[in-house]
C-alpha positions, 0 to 999 in steps of 0.5 A: 468798658468796651475793649472790642476795638480801637474802632469803637472809639470816638474822635479826638476833640481836636479833630472834631473842631477841626471839621468844624472849622473846615465847614465854615465857608466854601473851599475848591473841591477834590483837593485843590484847597489850602487845607489839603495842601497843609495836611500833605505839607504837615506829612512830608514834614513828619516823615522828612520826605517828598512823599506823594500823598493820597488821602482816602477814608478807609484803611482797606481802600488805602491798602488796595490802591497801594498794592495796586500800582505795585503789581501787574494783573498777574503778579504775586504779593507776599504777605502773612496769612493773618494780615488784614489784606489777606483775611479781611478786605473781601479780596480788595487787593485782588480786585483793585489790581485787576487779578494779582495773587496773595501768597501767604508766607507763614511766620510766628506771632503775625509776622512773616519771617525774612527766610520764609519770604526768600523761600516763597519768591519763586516763578520769576520768568516762568510763564506758568506761574504768577510774577513775584511783584510785591511784599505787604507787612503790617505794622503793628501786626494782627497779632498785636506784635511788632516788626523790629527795624532789623527785621524790616530792613531784612525783608526790605533787603529781599525786596531789593534783591528780587526787584519787589516793591514793599508795602506797609499797612500801617493802620496802627503805624502810630502805635508801632512808632511809639512803641519802637521809640523811632521816628516815622521816617526811620520806621518806613522809607528809611528801611526801604518801604516803598508805600505806607498806608498811614492810618488815623481812624483807629487812633482819633480820626473819624475817617481818615487814612493817607498812602504815602508813596515814597517811591513817587513813580508809583504814584503816577497812576494812583490818582487815576486808580482812586478816581476810578474805584470812587474814592476821590472826595470831592469835598476832600477838605474834610479828610484833610482837616483830620489829618491837619489836626491829627498831626498838629501838636503831635496829637498822633503820637500822644494818642497812641502813647495813651493807648499803648500805655493802657494796654501795657497796664492791663498786661501788667495787671492781668500778669500778676494773676496766676493761670492767665497766659498770653497768646502773643507778646504785648507790644502795642495796644492789643492784648491776647490773653487766655482767661479761665472761663469763670473769669470771662463770665464775670467779666461779662456779667459786669458789662465789660465788652471784648471779642472772644476769639475762639467759640466757647474758648479761653482767648480773648482779644482786647484793644486799647484806644486813645480814649480808653479810661483808666478807671475802666482798665482798673475795674477790669483788673479788679473783676478779673482778681476777683474771679481768678482760678486755676491755671489753664491746661494748655489745650489745643483750640478749634480753628475757630480761634481764626475769628471773633465773637463780640461778647458782653451783657450789653451786646448779647443780641449781637453775640448771637450773630458771629462775625463771618470769620467766627461762622467760618471758624465754627464750620471747620471746628464742627468738621473736627479740624483742630489747630494750635492756639498760636495759629489763632488770627487777629483782625 
């Protein structure tokens, strides 16, 4: 009954079996094996283009590597302040790029807007300023929302007009494609995306991410950067095997459909309860409901796990996964109905909403150790800084 994250899920049986199969006998190292070739072929077929593909084990390394070839050390990368690259990668994009600057661009519901982006792009040709180089968007966003295809196309048009590269953090790209009802190609390179981090880890893999360079020139030095950063696997076939199984028979889409469906059911069920509000629209597999404190207490007492998105507040984050049990969803809704109380007041919340504290009876010892972003939020809260709930961050 763990709704903390899709990272708490295990791996799809098909992927576990593929890893076992890949373990039979020797294979050439560093990606010079038939399994890697086949997995790359599957990706090119899925995206309907001859992209350059690099496999990595983590989303942070994939994002940082992709961005590193898009910008010089004195470049500017425009992104939403709540984006994973800006808030949750410990400076990896700056480190991998040799010092490029991340420039936050505001926007509601976790999305930077074309108008705000246009205003933020300044300093080109001025020696005193970082030089505009790239834009990074997250799809699904950290708020669980989706960029529409029209919004992405507008951002891509701005990038083209200013000569910037467009990166997409697709840790939950499969969930986005399912929710949008389009093809992977239509949601990426056909809109003008130059490089996509295509995640599998959150959607059924053990540890597998791919960077697809639709602009093949960007990949010319990416392999060297991957090696220099220590992310070139000698036994690459064990990353490739995961993607081979992930893409076979549309496992990636089926897993995303289930996760999105479970989130939709939770949203529908919670929406029937008077007093429950949603911080952001539920558009994929993340939910940010505001629950009355007695309801939160009751859910914790019953052993449900989720992130509390503000210290001692009413905002929580729930994430469904490819293996979320429908019975657990219904049990959560049953307890929520039993514990329902009066509507919330809509009061302001501390800036601590920027963090997350994993709550639940089974994780009580862990709950005493807030996530680093919670500690930062608590510190700001003690200093009396306040922010509207709409400014809450999402990891």
